[in-house]
N, C-alpha and C positions, 0 to 999 in steps of 0.2 A: 489510825490504820483504817483504810477504806475496805469495804467488802467488795470483792471482785464478782462480776457476773459469771454465769456458767462458762466453763472453758469451751464447750462445744455449743454453738448456737443451734436452736431447734430447726432452723431453716436449711442447714446443710445436710448432706446425705448421712454423714456419720452422726449428726445430731438426731436425725429421725430414727436411726437404728439403735441409738444408745438407750432408748427407753425399754420398757418391757416388751419382750418378743414372744409371741405364741407361735410354735412351730406349725407348719402346714399340715403335718400328719395329724395333729390334734383336730383341725377343722374337718379333714377327710374322715377321720374316725367318728367324730360327732355326727357328721352327715350320714355316714353308713349306718350307724346305730339308729338315727332318726328314721331313715328309710325302712329299716327292718321293723321298728316299732309301728310305723304307719301301716306297713303291709300286714303285720300281725293284727292290728286293730281292725283293718278293713276285712280281713278274713274272718274275724270273730263277728263283726257287726252285720255283714251282708246276710248270712243265714238267719240271724235273729230278726232283722228287718223283714226278710222274705216270709218267715214264719208268722210274724205279726200281721202282715198283709193277708196271708192265707187264712189265719184265724179270724181276722176281721171280716173277710168275705164269707167264710162259713157261718159266722155268727149272724151276719146280716141276712143270709139266706134262710137261716133256721128260725128267725123271729118273724119273717113275713108269712102271712097266712094267704094261701091261694085257694080260691073257690073254683072248682071245676064244674 
């Protein structure tokens, strides 16, 4: 008794759709959550970076000695 190949070939339309299918809403949901996380991360990091630059400027001004 011979082993038959797949009933649906992978090159046909039904063969392409017969595999695992991830719904479109899952991609949109993952993209939306990713955008929200990215925006939240930027909102957190921008003030921290700005404060670091400000403190670096204040520190550099405080250690320089000026002779008038």
